[in-house]
Structures are given as structure tokens and as C-alpha cells.
N, C-alpha and C positions, 0 to 999 in steps of 0.2 A: 820672612821674605818669600813671596810667591813666585818671583821671576828671577831666574839665575842663568848663568852661562850664556850671556849675550854673544852672538856671533857676528852681528852687524857692527862695523866700526863707524862710530859717529865722529864728526870733526871735533877738534879740540874746542873747548868752551861752548859746546852745543847747548842751546837753551830752547826748550819747547814751551810754547804758550798754547794751552788748550782753552777753548771758550765754550762753556756749556751752561744752560740756564740755572741748574741747581745740582746739588749733590745729595739728594734725599735717598732715592732708591730707583732702581731700574737698570736696563741693559746699557744704555748710553753712559749712565753715570758710572757703572761698574767698569766699563771699558776705559773711561777716562782715568780712573784710578789705576787700572792695570798698566796702561801705556805710560803713565807718569812714572810708575815704579820701574818699568823696563828701561826708560830713558836714564833714570838715576843709576840703575844697575850697570848700564853701559857707560857711565862716567859723565853723563850730562846733567843738566838742571831742568826741573819740571815745575812750571807755573800753571795754575788753573784760575782763570777769571770766571767767577760764578757768584750767584747769590749765596751759595753755601748750602749746608744741610748736614744731616746726621753722618754722612760718609766723609766729612771733612777731617775727622780725627784719623781716619785710615790714611788719607792723603798725607797728612803731617807726619804720622808715624813712619811712613815709608821714606820721608825726607823731602816730600814735595811742599809746595807753598800755595796757599789760597790767597788770591787777590780779590777781595769782595767788592762787587759792583752789581748794579741791577740789570745784568745782561739779559734777563728773562723778559724784560719789558718790550712791548710792541709799540710804545709811544714814540713817534718819530723824534721828538725833542730829546727824550731820554736816550734813544739810540745814537743820536748825534753826540750827546754827552759821553756815552760809552766809547764811541770811536775816538774822541779826544783823549779819554783816559787810557785807552789801549795804545794809542800812538805814544804817549808819554812812557807807558810801561815798556813797550817794545824798544824804545830808544834807551831808556835807563838800564834795562836788564840785558840789552844786546841780544834780543830774541832772534833765533835762527829760522824757526818755522812757526807759523800760526795755523792751528788746527781747530776748525769750528765743528760743532756737533749738533747744531740745531739752527733753524732758519732765522729767527729773530736776532740772536747774537751773531749770526753769520754776516748780516749786513754791516754791523759795527766792526767786526773782525776783518771783513774784506776791505772796507774803507781804510782801516788802520794799516793793513798789510800793503795796500797800494801806496799809501802816503809815505811809508817807510821803505818800500822796495823789498819787503820780506816775502818769501814764498808762502802761498796760502793753499791749504788742503782742507777739504770738508768731507765728513762722513755722512752718507745718507743712511740714517738709522731706521727710517720708516718710509712707508709708501704713502706719499702725500696726495690727497685728492686735489684735482684741478678742474673745477666745473666752469671756469671762466679764464679768459686770457690774462686777466690781472692776477689771478691766483697762480697760474702757470708761471708768470713772470716772478712772482714772489718766491715760489718754490725753486726757481732756476738759480737763485743766489748760491745754492749749494754746488752749482756746476761751473761757477765763474772763476775758479782759481786754477792753480797749476795742475791739480789732480783731484779726482773724486774717488772716494772709497765707498763701495757698496758692501753691506754686511751679509749679502746672500746673492746667489745668481738670480733669484726672483726679483730682488731690488735692482740689480744691474739691468735686467731686461726692462724693468719699469722706467728707469732713468733714461735709457737709450730711446725708448718709445716716446717718452714725454718731451725730451729736450733735444733730440737729434744731435747728441753729443758724439764727438769723435771717439770711437771705441778704444783708441789708444790712450784716452785721457781718463779712463775709469778702470779700476781694479777691484776684484772681489776679494774681501778678506772676511771670512766668517767670524762671528763673535766667538770669543774663546771662553772656556770654562777653566777655573782654577783647579787643577788636578791635585793640588796639595790639600786645599780646603775640602774639595769634593772627592774624598777618598774613603770608600767604605771601611777600609782597615783602620782608619783613625777615629771611627765613631764608637766611643765607649757605650756600653749598654745603659749606663747611668744617664747619658744625655737623652737617649730615646725614652727612657722611663720618666724622666723629668718632664718632657713634652707631653707624654701620655697623661700624666697626672694634671699638668696645667690645662690641658684641653678637655679634661673630664671624660677621657676614654677609658672604658673598662678594660681589664686585661684579658677579655674574652677573645682569644686568638681565632675563634671560629668565624668572627666577623671580618670580612675583607675591608681594608681601609683605602678609600679613594682620597687623594689630596689634590685640590686645586690651589696652587700657589701663585699669588700675584695680586696686584692692587685691586681694590673693589671698584671696578668701572664696568659699565653696561656691556661694552664690547667683549669682555672676557667670558660672558656666557653663563654667569652664575644661575640666572633664572631658568635657563634650559636644563641645567643639572638638577635643580630642585624639582622641575616638572618630571624629569626622568626618574628621580628617586620616588616621587609620588606614584608613578606608573608601576615601578618595580614593586613597591610596597603593596599596591592594589592587586598585583599578581601573586601575592603571598610570600614575597621574598623578605626575610628579616636577617639576612646573613651579610650585611654590609653597613658601613658608616662612611659619611662624606665629611671632609674637613675643608673649609675655606680659610686659608691663611694669607692675609694681606691687609694692608692699611687702606682705609677709605679715602685718605688724603683730602679730607674735607667734604667728601661726597656723602654727607650724612643722610640725605634723602634717599639715595640709592641703597645705602646700608639698611635703612629702615624698611625699604621695599623688599629687600632680601629677607629680613627677619619676619616681616608680615607674611610673605609667601610661605616661609617655613612653618609658621604658626597656623596659617589657614589650611595647610595640607597635613597638619598633625605630625610633622617630621622633626620635632624638637630633639628627639633621641637619635635621629638619623643624620641630620645635617648640623654641623657645628661651625659657627662663625667665630674664629679665635683671634682675629686681629693680626698685627704685624708679628713676624717671627724672625728673630735674629739668628737662629740656628737651622737654616734650611737644609744643610747636609743631613742632620739628624732627622729632620722632618721627612725627607724623602726616604730615609731608611725605616722610619716608623711606618710609612705608607706601604701598601702592596702595589698600587697602581696610581700613576699621576694622570691628571686631566688637564687638557688645554682646549676648551671648547669655544675658542674665539669666534665671534660672529663676523668680524672683518679680518681679512688676511693680515697676519703679522709678517714683517720683513724677515725675521729670523725665528724668534720664539725661544729665548734662553730657558724658559721654564719647561720646555719640552726636552732640552738637551741635558740639563743638570740632573734630573731624575734618572736618565739613562746612564749617565756616568756613575750614579749611585746604584746601578744594577736593578733598576726598576723599569718595567715596561710602561708605556704611556698610551693614552687615547687622545688624539688630536683632531682638530677640524682639518678636513682635507682641502686646504688651500694655503697660499703664501709659502713662506719659508719652511713650514712644517713638512711639506712634501719632500724637502731635501733632507730633513733630519730624522724622519721616522720611516722605516721600511715596513710596509704593511705585512702583518702576520709574522714578522721576524723580530722586530724590536718594539712593536706595539701595534696599534690599530688606528686607521684613519676613517673618520665618519664625516658625512656631508655637514657643513656648518648649518646650525639651526634646525636640523632634521631630528625631531624628537624620537621618532620610531628607530632611526638608525643609531642614535645614542643609547637608547634603551638596549638595543641588540648588542652594541659594542660593550657596554658595561656588564651586561649579563654574560656575554662570552668571557670577559676577563675573570668573572667569578667562576664560571663552570669549567674552564680549562684546567683548573687545579693548580696547586702550589708548585708542583714540579715543572709544569710547562711555563708558568710565570717566571720561575727562577732561571730557566734556560733562556727565555727571551730577554730577561734582565742582563744575563751575562753577555749575550750577543750584542745587546744595546750598548753596554759599557765598552766592549772591545771596539766597536765602530766609533762611538762618540769620542773616546780617548784618542783615537788615531786622527780623527778629522777636526776636532773642535777644542784643542788645548789652548790655554791662554798663552803658552810659550809660542806656539805657532802663529797665533794672531799678533802677538807683540813683535816677533821677528819680522813678519810681513809688513807691519806698520813702520817699523824703524827702517826697513828697506825702502819704503815709499819716501820717507824723509831724506834718506841719502840720495834717492833718485832725483827728487825735485831740486835739491841743492846742487847736484852735479849738472843738471840741465841749466840752472841759472848761471853756474860758473862758466 
């Protein structure tokens, strides 16, 4: 059990329905699982309407229930069908609050909530581009309910600027990290060594390990890090290794582009592409420094916070939610997005400051992250939102 000691009192027979495209991997999906578990711990019932995915087993193990339907679809006819299915589900299960976590399913969820008179909440998990009035209208579905949750102040400011929303209708709840799962004291050395062997890393402790954890997608900046590694190698550095840990989620062409760039630069012994990792807490402990070189601003950046909880400094792109989660020179470093020279300098600095300085930064990072970004704090604030919208309706 990750979430215990609920302090928010939910009404008797409270039932939450969260609607999210899938339960494969990612911040929105993890938050869905965490909030479902919190509702169950508080005595309620938790349903998730989704296509499903590898995280379904965790939802069920916590006592939640998956209602499988194609809510990820943007086909208008499918969305209408989803709305009808959700209406039946809301009425059958006596749902108390509907919580949408993505735009396409939000349309079906909003229609169903309106048809049944149930409060509707939406979480803005990302900063959506709006280059046209039609796209802005599409994005605005997330703001048409009783309350909007933003996962960072950066996201909140974006929503207010884009949609002219009443500030009273939006609340910031930073994404939470499971401090039980991400606890350095719980990581046995055997878990770290198992990853080291699986990833083909030598036990050469003289080489600093950089870890970029996250799905293989272009905006994550893998190619920038490969270019930085090539520059550092050309300058004579051979005291580091870089690991890319993440699923390509079907982006096989981009994965091949990464492998080709590594091969062309002669970096096969320097940059490792290891695929999906089920044990990220151990992965961050294996690493010395985590990387988040996103080319587009992320609304929060969970993979910048999790390594800090695990007492590791991070290097992040200086934009988006990362500006809130990383303190320059204290818990990590911030470099301009896409700036090769700046990333070479930051990565070189992370190596040359030495182990003692990195450990001190990691301890400072963990202290701050545990205080600000715990899953308990996130869940308590979310349950408080549910109680608030129910009270307003009453």
C-alpha cells in the first residue's frame, strides 16, 4: 500500500470514475493509479475507464477496477459511443465524481457527467499547443467542468492565459512521487547490480553514469545527449557512460535513428539504449546524475523529481515545470533547451565537481523533493478537490 492515513473524509458510498486513455506508462497514468488507491484507502470505490495497459495489474492489486473501453479514440462516433457507455456506468455504479485526464476522453466524460448530473473534474497534465481557434476550443474541454487541476504553476499560468478561466476554478496540485517505492534505504545492492549486469555496464566506478529515463520520443532530447557525448569524447573524456532507459512505444523509426546516431559517432561503449525499466528506483540509485533534456517544456517532469528523491542531482532543460522542481546549483543544473554547448558544459561540470559535491546536492535534492512532491500530499489535495465540488453541488 503506497497511500495510508487519509485525512480527507469522503461521503459514504463515494465512487470515483477516472477516465484516461490508457494505463501503459507515464505521469498521468501513475497519478491515476495513485489517486485510485487513495480513494480506496479512504473507504471509497475507484473505477478507471481506459483502454488498459501494463499498469492495470497495479490498479486491480490496490482494489480498483478497470472498465475497458476505447476512450483513447478521437473518432467522433466512437466518442459518442463512449459517452453512452459512461452514462450507463455512472448510473449503474452510482458514481460520485468523474475525473478526466486527457482531452479526447474528456469529451465523452463531460457529456456523460452532464447527462447524469455528476460533478466533473479535469486535470491538465500537459501544456497543449493551440495554433488555431478550433484547437483552442478542443483544448478547452478540460476547463468546462466544476474544477480544473493543474499539475504545476507553469501549467496553471498556461491555462489561465489560454482560456481566460476564473482563477477560482483552477487549483495547482503538483504530481506526487511514491516515497515508499522511491526510498534509497529500500534499494538492496543486488537490485542495482542486477540492472548493471542487464545493461552491460562494467563495474568500473571511475565512470560517471548519466541516466535519461523516459519513453523514446523526439521531444525528450536523446539526440542532443548523443551529440554532447560525441563532443565530450572528442575533447578526450572517457570517464562517463550514458543510459537511455525507456520504451519506444512503437516509435521504431526514432529508436533506429538513435541507434544510428550512436553508431555513426562511435559511441557504442558510451551510450546504452536499454529499453523499458521496471525498477526505476534502483536505476536512479545506479546512476550518478539524471538527465531531462526536453526540447519542449514539460508541464511537470516526473523524471526530474524521482531521481532527486533518490538522492541524485539532475540536469534539466531550463523551461516548463522543471524550473519549479530543480534549484540551479543546489539540487542540480538547468541548461537552455537544445543548446549543445550548454549541455556539454553542464554534463562536464557534473563530472568535475566530484563525488562529494554530487552527494551533497543529492541530499539537498531529496530533502526538498520529499517535502514538496510526495504522493500523499498530491492525493490529499485531490481528495480535497472531490470534497469541494461535492459540497458546492450540495
